[in-house]
N, C-alpha and C positions, 0 to 999 in steps of 0.2 A: 292532831289525833284524827284518823279517818272513822268515820260513823261505823258501827260494827267491828272495828280491829281495836276496840281498847283492849286492856291487860287478859282481860279473861272474858275473851267471846261466851256469848250464850250460846251454847249448841245443844242447850234439852229438845230443842226441837228435830234435831240431828238423831238423838238420841231415843226418841220416842218413839221414831217413824221403825217402820216396818223397813227391811229392804227392799220390798216392792216398790212402797211410796217411796222411796230415797231415787228408785233407779227410773219412776215415773217422774219423777221432777227432772231430771238429766234428760228422759228421752224428750218431754216438754222445752226444755230450754235452748233460747237462743244460744248456739255455742260459741261465737267467737269470743263473747269476754268470760264465757263460765270457766276455764282453765286461769287465766289471771284473776279470777274472784279468789278461788281456791289457793293459788299462790300467795297471796294477799294475805291470805289468812292461815298458811299452813306457816310461810316462808319458805317453800321449796322449790327454787327457781329451776329443778329439773321438772317439773311438770310441762315447763314451756317448750314443748319440743318442735322442733323446724315444720316438721312433718305434720303437723296438725295449725300451720301458720296458715290464715287465708290470703289468699291473691289480693292486692292492695285495689286491681283494676276491677276486682269484681266485689267490691265490697257492700255494694248498693244490691246485689242480688238475693235473692232467699239464704240464710245462713251464711252468708258474705261469701256465695259462693263456693263453699266447701263442696269435696265430693261427696258422695254416700260411703266411701272407704275412710275419709278422714270422718266424716261426723261416726262411725259407728266407734274411731277407734279413741275419739273423745269423751266420748260416754261412756265405753267400759272404764277408763283410765277415770274420769270423774265421781262415776258411783262405786268404785274400790277405793279413792278419798274418802268420801262421806261412809261409806262401811267402817273404814276405819279411823275416821274422828266418832263413830258411835262406838264402836267397839272400845277406845281407848287405847289404840295398837298407836294410832299417830296423835299426836297433840299440835293444839294449835299454835303458832309462833308468829303473829302477826309482823309482815314485812314493813319495816321503816319507809312511809312515803317518798321520800328521796328516792327510792331504791325501785321508785315504778316506772323508771322510762322503759324498761322491756317486756315490761306487763302491758304498758298501754301499746308498746311497738305493735305488740301478736294481734292484740285487739281489732286492730286496723291491718296490720300487715307489713307496715313500714316502720321506719324510725320517726318518731314524733318533735319536729322541731323543738328545740329546749325552750322557747319561748313561750309555748304551749302549757310546761309543767306547773309552774304555780295558780296556772290558771285552772288545770285539770284536776289540781291537787284540791282547789275551794270546790268544784264542783260535785269530785269525790268525798268531799266530808262532811254533806249535812246525811242527816237522815236518822235511822231508827233509835239511836242511843243518845241524842238531842246535843250531837256536838255541832256548833255554827262557827264554819270558821272567817264569816262574812260578819262576826259578833265585832261592832265596834270597839276598836282599844283604847277610847279617851271618855269620859263623862264631862258635862259641864261644871261641876262640881269638882274635876282636878285639874281643868285649864283655865277656866275662869271661875270660882269660888264666889267672887261677888257680884257675879252675874245670873240675870231671868234669860231664859232665852224659852220665850213664848212664839211657840209655833201652830199656823193656824193650816191644817191641809181640806183642802176643798175636796170630797169623795169619797168614800168606801168600798172603793173595788178594789180591783188585786194591786193595783197600784198605792193605794191610800190606806189600804191594812198594812202593807209592808211598810211605808215612808213611817207610820206612827208607832210600828213596832220597833222600828229604829231609832225614832228619837224618844221614845221611851226607855230603851235601853241607853241612854246618851243623859236620862236625867231630864229633859227638856221638858216644859211644860206646855202639853199636846192638846190641842180640840179639835176635832175632827167635823164637819160640815157635810152630812148626806140628807139630798133631797127626798130619797123613798125612807122607806121603813124599815131596812133591813141593810146589812152588806151584802154585795157579791157586784155592784155593777151590771156590767152588761150580762153575766150571767143570773142577776138576779131578773133583770126587765125584761129579756128576751126569755118569752113564753112558746115561742111558738111550734110546732110539733116538730120531732124529728133536730131538734138545736141540740150539736152536740160540736164539743172542739174539734180539730183538723190536723192537730199537734199530737203524737203520742203523751200520753199521760205521764208516763215516767221523763216525759222532759218540761213537759206541761204543768210545772210544779214549782214550787219555791225547794231551792238546795237543799236547802236547810231544813224542811218537811215535810221529805220523804215518803212515801206513803206506800208500802205493800203489798196491800190488797185492793188496788185498783179493783174494779169487778169487770170492766171491760179496756182495751187497747186504746178508742179512744173515746173518753167520758158524756156520757149525756149531760145538759144541763143543769139535771137535780141532782147529780153525784158531786159535778164541780160547783153548785152552789154551795152544798153540802161540805165541802172541803174548806172552801174560803169561810164559810160562819165558824168552823170547826178552830181552823186558825185563828179568828178575830176572837173566840173564846179564850184559845189556851194561850194566846197572846197576852189576855187580860184586857184591852183596851177596850172592850165596849161600851164601860163607863165613860170613855173618853169624845163618843160619838154623840151630836144632837142629831138626832133623827127625825125627818122631813122639815130639814131648815133648808135654806140656799143660800147662798153670798151671793146679793145681787151687784154688790160693787164693793172692788178693795180700790183705795187711793191712798199712794204715799204721801205720808206727812215728811217735810225733810227738815223742818223747825228741830220737830221732835225725834227725828230718824226711827219712824212706827209705820204702821202702814194700818190704817182705817176702811175699819171693813165694815159691809150695811149686811144684815141679816137678815132673812125674812122667813117665819118658822110660822109653825100653829099659836103661841101664842102672841103673835103680831109681829112689828117691825122692833128690830136694836141694833146698836151699833157695838164695837170692840175693839180693842186695838192685840196690834203682834207682830213681833220683832223680825218673824218670817211667814211667808205665806207660801205655802207648796201647791201648785193644782195638778189632781189625780185624778180631773175629770174625765180623761180618757180620750178617743177620736171618733169610736163608733158606737157613741149617742144618740144625736141628732138626727133622725132620718129623713132622707130626703124624697122626696117628690118627684115626679117630671113635674118639667115646667110646660104644662102644657094649659087650654083653655079648657071651663068645663066640667074642673076636676070637682066644682061643688056639686054638679046640677046631678049625679049621676043620681037616681032614684033607690038603688038596691042601698046592701050595707057593701063599704068599702074600709080596707085599714091597709096600715103599712106591719111589716110582716115581725119588727118590731115593738108595734105596738098592737099584739094581735087578741081580737076581740072573740074569746071563749065563749059567748053569747050567741054567737053569729051561726046558726045551722048551715051545714054546707050539706049536708045529705041530699039527695037528687036535685043538686042545684046548679044551672048551669055559671060555669066559674071560671074566669079571665085571670091571668097570673102575668105580672109585668115585672120582664125581668127573668135574667138566670143565671144569677153568682151564686157565692156561696151558699147564702140563706135558702133563696129558690132552691137551689139543688138539694137542700134538706128538706123541703116541708113538701114539696110537690107530688114526691113519689106518696106522701102520707096522704094529702089531702086529695088524690086524684081514685082512692081508693072510696072515697065517701060522695064525692061528686059527680051527678049526670054526665056531665061533661068538663073539660077542661084543657081552655086555649092558654097555650104556654107566648108571651109574645117575647123576642128575644133581637134586642139590638147587633149584640158580638156574641160571637159562639165562645163558650172558655176551653181550654184545653183542662182534658178530665186526667188523671193518672190514678193509674187503677190500684185497689187496696183491699184485698179480701175480705182484712182481718176491719175492714172500716166500723162494722158494729156486732162486729163478734167478741163473748166474753175471754177474759182471761182465762185461760184451762184452768183448773183446779191445782192438778201439780205445779203449774208454775209461779201460779200464786204463793204455794208453798214455799218453794224454792227462795223466790224475794222475801217471804218473811222469815224463813227459819236459818238458814243459810246466810251467817253475816257478810256483809259486802254483796253479794251477787246483786240485789237491786240497783247499789250505786255503779256498779261496772256495767250493768245494762245501758243505762242512764250514758253513761260515756258511749257506747257502741252506739247509740242514738245519735249521740251531741255527734259525732266525728260522720256517721253513715246517713244521717238525712240534712245537717248540716251546714256546716265548711266542706264538705267532699262535694256537694252539689255548686258552689258559687262560684267556680272556674267556668262552668256553663253557660253563665251570663254574661259573661265577657265579651265585650266585641271586638273581633278581630278587622281589623280596617282593611286589610288585604282581602277578605272575605267577602265575594261579590253576590249572597243572597236574597238581596231587595228587603222585603217586608218576609220573605219566608223566617228567616235565620240568621244570625249576627254571626256565626262562626259554624266550622267544621262540627266543635263538641255540642253547639247548641242543633244544628243540623240532626246532631246522632241522636237526641233527646227528640229533638220532631218525630224521627224516623219511628223512634219507640213508643209514643204516644199514637201516631198515627195506625202503627201496627192494634195498637186495642180499641181503635174507631173500627180500620176494618173489619174485627174479627164483631165485635158486637153488633155492626149495624150490616152486616154481612148479607142478610136479606132485605133490608132497606138501604138502598142507594141514595134515595131520595135525604132520608135524614141523616144520613153518612154527608152527601154533600153539604146541607146545613151545619151538621154540627162539626165539623174541620174548618178550625180558624186560621184564616188567612194573616194573622200575626206570627212575631216567635214566641217560643216556648218562654216563660220564664218574664214575659212584657206583662201578665199579668198576673194575679195569684192563682195558683195550680188549685182543682178544686177535685178533691179525692171520690173516688166511685167504689161501687162493690159490687157495680150490675144493677144498680136501683135504678139511676136514671135511663140506659137505655132502654130496660126493659119498660120505665115508663112511659117512655116515650113511643113506643112500637104498640100502647094499648090502642084498642081500636075508640076510645072514648076519649084520648087524648090526641089534641095538634098541635104542633109547634107550630108557630107563623114568625119567619124573620122581618124584621122592618123596625121603622120609627113609630111611635105616637106622638099621634099629631094632636088631638083632642079628647074629652071626654066628653059622652051626651049620657042622659038619660038612661037610656036603656044597654047603654055599651060602649067600648072604647072603637076610635077611628085612627085607622094608621094613615101615615103620610099618603099612600099610593090608594088611597079612598076604598081602601078595604074596612068593612063594617065588622066589629066584631060582637055579637048580643053576650050580654051576660047580668045574669042575678046577683052576683056578686065579683066584686073586685079586689084581689091581692094586691099590694107593690112591693114586689122583692127589689126594688132599685136602690137597696143600699145607704148609705149616707154623708153625710156634708160633713166629711171626715176632714175638709181642709180648713175648715172655719174654725180650727182651734177656740177651746173658753171659752166659746160662747153659751147661753147670753149675758156671761158674768164682764163686767165693765173695770176694766184695770186701767189706772191711773197713774203715772209713774212721777218719775222725776221733771219738776216743771211742768206741770199738766198734762205732758205728753200720753197720749191714746192708747192702749196698746193693739189695739186693731184697726185704729188709723196706720198705726205706724207699721204694720202689716200691709194693710193695703189687699188683703185678701189674699197673700202672698205669706203664710208663715215662714219665719226663720228666728233660728236660735243657734246658739257655743255649744254643741254636743248635745244640741235636744233640749236643753235647760236650763241656759241663761241668755238673758236679752237685755240691751245697751236701755238703759236709760229705765231699769225697772232695777232697784235694790233689794235686795232679799227674797227676789219672786222666783222661783224657779218652777220648772212646768216637769209634769213624768208624761212618757208615753208623746212627748212631744217632738214638733219638727224633724224631719229625717232621722225619724229613731224605730219607724218602721222596719218589720221583718219580712223577707220574700222570700226566699229559699235555705235561708241558712238558721235556722233555730226558732227559740220559743220567746215570747214577747216577755216573759217573767225573767227571761236573761237578762235582756236591756233592761230593765226595772230595777233588779238587782243592783245591776251596773251604774245606772243612775241616781238611784238612791243613796248608795254609795261615795258619789260624786259631793251630792246635795251636805251630804253630812260633813265630807270633807272642807268644804266651802262656809258649813259654819264653823269649823273649829278656826279654819282663817281668820275667819271674823274676830273669834272670840282671841284665841293664842295670840294679836295683833293690838286686842283691845280697842276696835275699830265699834261704830255701829253700822257701819252701810260696808254694802260689798256689790258690783254687778261688772260684769265684762265689759271690757275696753270696746269701744265700738269697728275700729280697725281689725283687732282681732277677731270678733263675732264676724264683720266683714268677708276676712281674709279666708276664714275657716268655712265662710258657705260659699265663696268664690269655687274651694276646693271640693267641697260636697257636688257640687252645681255641675262641673265638669267631669267628676268622677264618675256622677250617677249617668251621665249622656254617653259613656264609654260603656252602659251597661243595659241589656236587651231594654228592661222597662223605661230607660231614657231614650233608646235611639229609636225605637220605634216611634209609629203615629199612633198607634190606637188608642183609642179611649178607655183610660182608668182612673179610678179613686188616688193612685197615686200622685197625679196633677192636680195641682192649682186652676186656676182661670186662667191663669196666663201660657201654661202648659207645663209650668217647670214643677220638676219631680220634687214635691213637696215633702213627703211620707219618707221617702225608702233610704235608709243606711246603705251605701255601697262596696262598706267594704265586708272586712270578714269580723265573725264575733272576737277573735283574741282584741283586736284593733282596737275594738272599740273598749272590750274589759281594760286595755292598758291606757287608753286616754284617761279612762273615767279614773283611774288610780287615786292619783292626786291632782291637785288644782295647776296650773301652769300660772305660778305667780303675777309675771308678767301679764296676764290677759286679763289682768281685773284691777279693778280701781278699789280701794280701799277707802273708807273717810270716816 
């Protein structure tokens, strides 16, 4: 049953509202998903009028490209339905989710392939009434009543919280180790000013814990941290987390079929056993600094954005920021207001995607709609899912017949480039020098987009801000030296230089079967089967592992939910076959990775020579998933039995 679609939907909010409040909510709504949400609530398919269906080619435009006349018609119809529900002249009659196909087609303007329907049903299933269609359908007690399943999870960020929740639901003995003093992972550690998510919160959230009252379209770090803290509380997993404790090593004991872990915490060092170990340490937690001489010789304060030092007074100081990635683009407009001068060192110009509502609050009438109209929040989530995720993937695909050089990889990719270039032309119309510096020389989607609501170009055009394109050659006691000999004086240096993303699982040592060291096996080029399993490492699984990063299609939370489901299914296989260990076969692992490598080379981020954190030192794309959300979801539904060895 779909969230908000219970036998007796709660209409109290609709009834209590005035006609003016209901109309204000409709006026503030995103219209493509509005009528389908009302159809799902009322069962009235006549509301899906052809004249109100968006053009699928315009789905990424504001309001899905609907004309003003279409918008007025939808609002009038929707307001009338809400008034009838409030008056009791129309009764709710929730539509069977199996009949959702025409509703989904109406949202995006074209029929949805049948393969998507089970996935979309899950995505629509979570939320306000507590329905969770992704709850495991088995428990340890049911499939192996005589067995214990001791699960250790390393990390209590977004992935670790979810994994702990699912394995508690399974009845496993769960222990989580977290090096920090609270949950939240990256949202706990990154405290730099301006820190926020770049995926809409209605999608960047657990499918089964929807929040109708997000205060902003793209929430700040504090709001997100509160969300994950609340989830940990509501899931009842806090008493299973050992805070301020690290797993320094994990060693597989083949004789006993267990993992032996070395633990370091406030009480000292300790050891324990686990049947299953799940790494939920993430990718973006080890700061990367420029590999140049003299970094320790700088006379003033310096720090990485991921290790922000709030004790450093930036007021009236000469500031040099190294890097123009996502974090830098968020904090630079804030710190530039405080510094006497800000010099920004840019190695590669990023592509900016215009996002006018990036810092905007969700209007109160729209929050009312999401909170009080059953299903509206979930249908809005689906619209975001299709509009900003699957719909963009074809624009990254390489057309081998296209002769775009490093400019673009296909006609569709060139179309995106033209739109993004148009934005740059407008915002830097008065500064041709900055326009030249800020125009990337690589295809769109080869690196992750950075969202901008105008703050970045406004900051660069300040009299006290300088953008310098170049490569850092050394850090001196009084500033930064570039490769061309330019000296940039500084009183404070901030490194916005990203993370050691390709160095998965560092600094933990993991030793598998026959003494194989995981980092030596990877040799700086991490690989895994579906991002989760590695040969020679039984009962050891990674979340947000190699090649599970997303570029244009969706939220990492979606991937994590799929990965956690796969891990639970691997454990079910282990228990139902009454075996001690399960590991991916080397040939299955290698075949899969060869496929992923080939497919990544056929995408903009693999075909372009531009440097990015997507690539390992070898140049191989070690981060990205090259396919659709649907494909990853399908491939993680149940294990391919022949791909695994059980002993």
